[in-house]
C-alpha positions in Angstrom: 149.4 8.8 222.7 147.1 5.9 222.3 144.2 5.7 219.8 141.6 6.0 222.5 142.7 9.8 223.0 139.9 12.1 223.0 137.4 9.3 223.3 134.1 10.2 225.0 133.6 6.7 226.1 137.0 6.5 227.8 136.3 9.7 229.7 132.7 8.3 230.7 134.4 5.0 231.8 137.1 6.8 233.9 134.4 9.1 235.6 132.0 6.2 236.1 134.7 4.2 238.1 135.8 7.3 240.1 132.0 8.1 240.9 131.5 4.5 242.0 134.8 4.8 244.4 133.8 8.5 245.5 130.4 6.9 246.6 131.8 4.2 248.8 134.6 6.5 250.2 132.3 9.3 250.9 129.9 7.0 252.9 133.3 5.4 254.7 134.5 8.7 255.7 131.2 10.1 257.1 130.6 6.8 259.1 134.3 7.5 260.5 133.6 10.9 261.7 132.0 11.1 265.4 128.3 11.8 265.7 128.4 13.3 269.3 128.7 16.8 270.4 129.7 19.6 269.8 127.8 19.1 266.3 127.4 22.7 265.4 131.0 23.6 266.2 133.3 20.7 265.2 131.5 17.3 263.8 129.1 19.1 261.6 131.9 21.3 259.9 134.3 18.1 259.8 131.4 16.5 257.7 130.8 19.1 255.1 133.9 18.6 252.7 133.6 14.9 252.8 130.0 15.2 252.1 130.5 17.3 248.8 131.3 15.4 245.7 134.9 15.0 244.8 137.2 13.3 242.1 138.3 10.2 244.6 141.3 10.1 242.8 143.4 9.3 245.5 141.4 6.4 246.9 140.8 5.1 243.4 144.5 4.9 242.7 145.2 3.1 246.1 142.4 0.6 245.7 143.3 -0.4 242.0 147.2 -0.5 242.8 146.5 -2.9 245.6 144.4 -5.1 243.7 146.7 -5.2 240.7 149.4 -6.4 243.1 147.2 -9.0 244.5 145.1 -7.5 247.4 141.5 -8.1 248.3 139.5 -4.7 248.5 138.5 -5.1 252.0 142.1 -5.1 253.2 143.0 -1.8 251.9 139.7 0.2 251.8 140.4 1.8 255.3 144.0 2.9 254.0 142.0 4.6 251.0 139.7 6.2 253.4 142.6 7.4 255.6 144.3 8.8 252.4 141.0 10.7 251.6 140.2 12.0 255.2 144.0 13.7 255.2 143.1 14.9 251.7 140.0 16.9 253.2 142.0 18.0 256.2 144.6 19.4 253.8 142.0 21.0 251.7 140.6 22.8 254.8 143.9 24.1 255.7 144.7 25.1 252.2 141.8 27.1 251.8 142.5 29.1 255.0 146.0 29.9 254.0 144.8 30.9 250.6 141.8 32.8 251.7 139.6 30.8 249.3 136.0 31.5 249.1 134.7 28.2 247.2 135.4 24.5 247.4 133.7 21.9 245.5 131.0 24.4 244.2 130.1 25.7 247.7 131.6 28.3 250.5 134.6 27.1 252.0 134.5 26.2 255.8 136.4 29.4 256.6 133.6 31.6 254.6 130.9 29.9 256.5 132.0 29.0 260.0 135.1 31.3 260.6 138.7 30.7 260.8 139.0 29.1 264.1 136.3 26.8 263.5 137.7 25.5 260.1 140.9 25.1 261.7 139.4 22.8 264.4 137.5 20.9 261.6 140.8 20.4 259.4 142.5 19.1 262.5 139.6 16.9 263.5 139.7 15.3 259.9 143.4 14.7 260.5 143.0 13.0 263.8 140.1 10.7 262.2 142.6 10.1 259.3 145.1 8.7 261.7 142.6 6.6 263.5 141.2 5.1 260.5 144.8 4.3 259.4 145.6 2.5 262.7 142.4 0.3 262.3 143.6 -0.6 258.8 147.3 -1.5 260.0 146.0 -3.8 262.6 145.1 -6.2 259.8 148.5 -6.3 258.5 151.5 -8.1 259.9 153.9 -5.9 262.1 156.5 -5.1 259.4 154.1 -4.2 256.7 152.2 -2.2 259.0 155.3 -0.3 259.9 156.1 0.4 256.3 152.7 1.5 255.7 152.9 4.1 258.6 156.6 5.2 257.1 154.7 5.7 253.6 152.3 7.8 255.4 154.7 9.8 257.4 157.0 10.5 254.4 153.8 11.8 252.3 153.0 14.2 255.0 156.2 15.7 255.2 156.7 16.1 251.6 153.3 17.9 251.3 154.1 20.3 254.2 157.4 21.1 252.7 155.9 21.9 249.2 153.2 23.9 251.0 156.1 25.9 252.7 157.9 26.3 249.6 154.8 27.9 247.9 154.0 30.1 250.7 157.5 31.2 251.1 157.7 32.1 247.3 154.9 34.5 248.0 156.0 35.9 251.3 159.5 36.8 249.8 158.2 37.8 246.5 160.4 35.4 244.6 161.0 36.0 241.1 163.1 34.2 238.3 161.4 30.9 238.8 161.2 28.5 235.9 159.7 24.8 235.0 162.3 23.1 237.0 161.3 25.1 240.2 157.7 24.5 239.5 158.0 20.7 238.9 160.0 20.3 242.4 157.1 22.3 244.0 154.3 20.0 242.8 156.4 16.9 243.2 156.4 17.8 247.2 153.1 19.7 247.4 150.8 17.6 245.0 152.3 14.6 243.3 153.7 12.8 246.4 150.2 12.7 248.2 147.9 12.8 245.1 149.4 10.0 242.9 152.6 8.5 244.3 151.7 7.9 247.7 148.4 6.2 247.0 150.1 4.1 244.3 152.9 3.2 246.6 150.9 2.2 249.4 148.3 0.4 247.4 151.0 -1.8 245.8 152.8 -2.3 249.2 149.8 -3.7 250.7 148.9 -5.7 247.6 152.2 -7.2 247.2 153.0 -7.8 250.9 155.9 -5.6 250.7 157.5 -6.9 247.6 156.6 -4.5 244.7 159.1 -2.3 243.1 158.0 1.1 244.8 160.5 3.2 243.2 159.0 2.2 239.6 156.0 3.9 240.5 157.4 7.1 241.6 158.3 7.9 237.9 154.7 7.3 236.7 153.0 8.8 239.6 155.2 11.9 239.4 154.6 12.6 235.5 150.9 11.7 235.6 150.4 13.8 239.0 152.3 16.8 237.4 150.1 16.9 234.2 147.1 16.4 236.4 148.1 19.3 238.5 149.0 21.5 235.4 145.6 20.8 234.0 143.8 22.0 237.2 146.0 25.1 237.1 144.8 25.6 233.5 141.1 25.0 234.6 141.7 27.8 237.1 142.6 30.3 234.2 140.1 29.1 231.5 137.4 27.0 233.2 133.9 27.4 234.2 133.3 28.0 238.0 130.4 25.9 238.3 132.0 22.9 236.8 135.6 23.7 238.1 134.3 24.0 241.9 136.6 26.8 242.8 136.8 30.3 242.0 138.1 31.0 238.6 141.3 33.1 238.6 141.5 32.2 242.3 145.2 31.1 241.7 146.0 34.6 240.2 144.4 36.5 243.2 146.3 34.4 245.7 149.6 35.0 243.8 150.5 31.2 243.2 153.5 30.6 241.0 151.8 28.2 238.5 153.8 27.3 235.3 151.7 30.0 233.4 152.5 32.6 235.6 156.2 31.6 235.7 156.2 31.7 231.9 154.8 35.1 232.0 157.1 36.4 234.3 160.2 35.3 232.1 158.6 36.4 229.0 157.0 39.8 229.5 158.9 42.9 228.6 158.9 46.6 229.1 155.7 47.8 230.7 154.0 44.5 230.6 157.0 43.3 232.9 156.4 46.1 235.3 152.8 45.5 235.6 153.6 41.6 236.3 156.2 42.6 238.9 154.0 45.1 240.8 151.1 42.3 240.8 153.5 40.1 242.1 154.4 42.4 245.1 150.8 42.8 246.3 149.1 40.6 248.6 145.8 39.1 247.8 143.7 41.9 249.2 146.1 44.4 247.0 145.3 42.5 243.9 142.2 44.3 242.4 139.9 42.7 239.7 141.3 45.1 237.1 144.8 44.1 238.0 144.2 40.3 237.7 142.3 40.7 234.8 145.3 42.4 233.1 147.7 39.9 233.9 145.5 37.2 232.9 145.1 38.9 229.6 149.0 39.2 229.4 149.0 35.4 229.5 147.1 35.3 226.3 149.3 38.1 224.7 152.7 36.1 225.6 151.4 32.6 224.8 151.7 31.4 228.5 148.2 29.3 228.3 149.6 27.4 225.1 152.9 27.1 226.6 151.6 25.6 229.5 149.3 23.2 227.9 152.0 22.1 225.6 154.3 21.5 228.6 151.8 19.3 230.2 151.1 17.1 227.1 154.6 16.6 227.0 154.8 15.3 230.6 151.9 13.1 230.0 153.7 11.4 227.0 156.3 10.8 229.5 154.1 9.3 232.0 152.7 6.9 229.3 156.3 5.7 228.6 156.8 4.9 232.5 153.3 2.8 232.8 154.5 -0.4 231.4 157.8 -0.4 233.9 155.7 0.7 236.9 153.0 -2.1 236.5 155.2 -4.9 234.8 154.5 -7.3 237.5 150.8 -6.2 237.8 147.8 -8.7 237.4 145.6 -8.0 234.2 142.0 -7.3 234.6 139.7 -4.0 235.1 141.9 -2.3 237.8 145.0 -2.4 235.5 142.7 -1.2 232.6 141.6 1.7 234.6 145.2 2.7 235.7 146.2 2.5 232.0 143.3 4.7 230.9 144.4 7.4 233.2 146.9 9.2 230.8 144.8 9.3 227.7 142.0 10.3 230.1 143.6 13.4 231.3 144.6 14.1 227.7 141.2 14.1 226.5 140.1 16.2 229.3 142.4 18.9 227.5 140.2 19.1 224.6 
C-alpha cells in the first residue's frame, strides 16, 4: 500500500472532491424532477433522498473516468445524473424490502410516507433517470448511444439479480455460505452499479467507444468489494450519526454479510445453535437481546477482525489492477483522484 495510507490530507482531498461532485449532482437531480402536482404524494417524496447529502461516489467515478479518457465534463454530466437518480430509486426500494427506518441520517420514505407512496417515489425516480439518460445519449452518435444503453441495461439486471439472491438466501434460510458466495453476491448487487458501471460508461463515452472496458472490471470489482465490506463493518461498529443508517440494521435484517458468514462457519456448540435460531427468524422475530448476542459472538469468534483483514487483502489486489485499467488514461487531477481511492478506503479503516 502506498505511503499516503492513513494520511488525513488524502482523506480530506478525496472528500472535498466528492462533496463538490455531490453538490453539482444534487442540483442536477432536483432540476430533473418535475415540480407539478401531486407534490405531497409524489414529487415531494421523490425529492427527499436526492436532497439529502450522499457520498456521490458513482457520479464522481463516471465523471473522472470519462475525463481521463478524453471527454468534456458537459458531455457526460447527464449520464452521471442518471446513474445517481437510479441509485436513489434503488435506495427507496431497498429500504422498503429491508424494513429500514433510517437513510442518510433521516427517516426513510417508507417510515414517513408509507409503503405505497414510497414505492411510487422510487418508481418515479427510475423513470426520471431514464429520461435524463435519453437526454444524454441524444448528444452521442447512434452506435455509442446504443452501447451506453446496453451498459445501463446490463447494470440494472446484474443489480436485480444480486438483490434477488440476497432476498432468496433470507427467505430460504440458506446456510453454509462462504467468502466466494459473498463476493458473487456483491459483484452483482453492489459492485456492478456502484463502481464497475460508472467507470465503464464514463470510459466508454470519454474514449468514444475505444477504451478497454474489460480491464476496468477487475479494478472496479475489487475496489467496490472493499468499499462494500467497509460499509458492512460500519453497520456493526460505526456511529449511527455519522453512518446515516441504523447501526446493526444488517443484523436485524439477517443480511448474509461476510462477518455473519464467518460467524456461521466458526461458531460451535450452544453458540452455533444461537446463530441458527437467529437466522431462522424474520426481522420482527429478531429481538434486541438476540441481535446483541449475535453481535457479541462476532467479537468472540474474531468475525470483525477476519472481515477487516479480508477487505484489506482485496484492496491490495485493487491497487494492483489500477495501472492496467488506466494504462491509456490521461494524467491530471481526475486520474489522481481515481488513484487515491484505494488508499482513501484503506485510511478510512483506521
